[in-house]
N, C-alpha and C positions, 0 to 999 in steps of 0.2 A: 473569453477563456484565461483563465487567472493560472500564471505557476509563480510558486512561493520557493524559495531555496531558505529553508527553515527546519528547526526540528518540527517533526509530524502533531499539529496543536489538540489533538484527540486523544482520549483516552481507548485502547483496545477492549469491548467487552468479549471479544469471541473472536477465533479464528477456527477457518475452512480450509479443505484444498481444492472445494469446487463450489462456484456461484451458487448453482445449483441446492447444495447442502443448505448455504446460507439463508437461502432466501425458505427452503423449507423449513427452517429453522423458526420462522416467522418474522426475519426482519426484512425491512421494506430495501426496496434496492438502494435509494438513495443513503442507506444507512451502511451502505457495504461499497468497500474500498478495494481496490487490486491491487496488490504491493508487489513490483517487478526491483530487481537490483543488475546493476551496470556499474562497473568501475567504481564498486564501493559507494556508489549513492544508490538509496533507496529511493523508487519511485510509488507514491502513492496514488493513486487517481480512479476517475470513475471504473466500478465495477465491469465495465461491460470491455474492460480490457484482458487479451488472452496470450498476447505473447508475450514471452519471457516473465511472465506472472508464477511467480514462488506460491502465494496464497493471497487469500481474501481474508478481510478483517472487518468488523461492523466495530461503530460505535454508537450511542446514545444520538450525537448529534447528526442532522442529515445534511447534505451536500447538494450543491446545485447542478452536478454531473459534470461539470465543466475547469473544474479547479483541481490543480497538480500542487503536490508538496515534492519536492527535493530535498533528502536528508543525508547528508553525509558521514560515513561511519570512519573515523578512522584508525579505529582497531580492524576492522575489515581491511581496510587500506593496508596495514602493516602487514596482515597476513598477507596478502596479494605479493607484498615484496618479498615476501620470504619464500615463495614460492619458485620466484624467479632466478 
């Protein structure tokens, strides 16, 4: 399993509320990424995840279903701090 802490390197071509919607739209499973957020960090991973998933995105590129990207969002972190 590969874990990268950096900006997500691929362009989002579509966004879906469910994995089933994405697959029925014609995207391959390997083009889908689940997107979750925890503590101002967005986690992009294989589409089979369901826990804490905000939405699924599709990319032109295919992945190996074992690669994850963690992307920190300082603007979201600032909002979280304001709520405290």
